[in-house]
N, C-alpha and C positions, 0 to 999 in steps of 0.2 A: 802878478804873473800874466803874461800876454796869452791870449787865446790863440791857439794855432788853428789854421783853416784846413779843412779836409780837402784833399785833392785826389781826384779819381781820373784815370786815363782809360779811354776805350778805343778799340780799333773799329774803324768804320770803312765800309766799301760803299762809296757814293755812286749812284746810277743817275747822272744828270740827264736833262732833256725829257723828263717824264711829264705826263699830263698833270700830275699832282704829287705833292709830298706824301710819302708813306713809309712806314717801317715795314720792311718785307719779312726779314727773318734774322735769327741768330744762327750762324753756321761756322763751326770751328773757331769759336771765340771772336768772330767778326760780325758786327751788326751791319746788315745790308739795308740801305735807305734809298728810296727813289727821291730824286730832287727835281722840282719843277723849275729849273733854270738851266740855260745852256752853259757848257764848260768854257766860257769865254770871259776873259778879263776879270776873273775872280767872282763872277756872278753866282756860279754854283756853290762856291765856298760860302759866300755871304748868305745865300738862301739856306744852306745846310745849317749854319749856326743859328739863323733865325728860327728854323724849324725845330731844332733841338731845344732852343730857348723856350719856344711855345709848349712843346709836349712835356718838357721836364719842369716847366713852371719856374725857371730861373732867369736871371738877367743875362743878356748877351755878353756883358762885360765879364761874366764868370766862365765863359767858354773861350778856348783858343785852340787853333790847329798847331800842334807841336811838330808834326812831320807830315809830308805828303801834300803840301799846298798845291802842287801841280800834278798830282796823281789821283786816281780814283780811291786808292787805299790811303787812309789818313789815321793819324793818332791824335785824338782830341782830349784835352784836359778840361776838367770841370772842377771849379772851386765850390766848396760848401756842400758836397753831396758824397755819401759813401757809395761804394760799388754796389752794395745791396739795394740802396734806394734807387740808384740809377737803373739797375736791371729790372726792378719791380715796375718802375714807371714806363720803361721801354716795352716790357712784356704786355702791359695793359693796352698798348696801342697796336699790338700784333693783330693781323686779320684772323678771324675765327675760322678754323677748319673743321669740317664735319668728319666724324669717324667713318671709316669704311665698314660697310655692312656686308 
């Protein structure tokens, strides 16, 4: 029996041209990510996939942009990771916010 590979898709809003790569927030089911590359000639897309590869600890070959290659809004597929694993890893990278007193 062949083992089937887990595929998870996430919606991402890329914010290219930032000073550094960073996970900003999850809002309305969309992950907002700052990307430290300009939106020229696919540079931001390449940096986005490299950043996700690093923070999710998976190979870049397991990531692909399914929709939105020329848009800030993208649908990205990840092979070999469940939605729960993905969300847990992304949440670990969110900036800490202090409670209001």
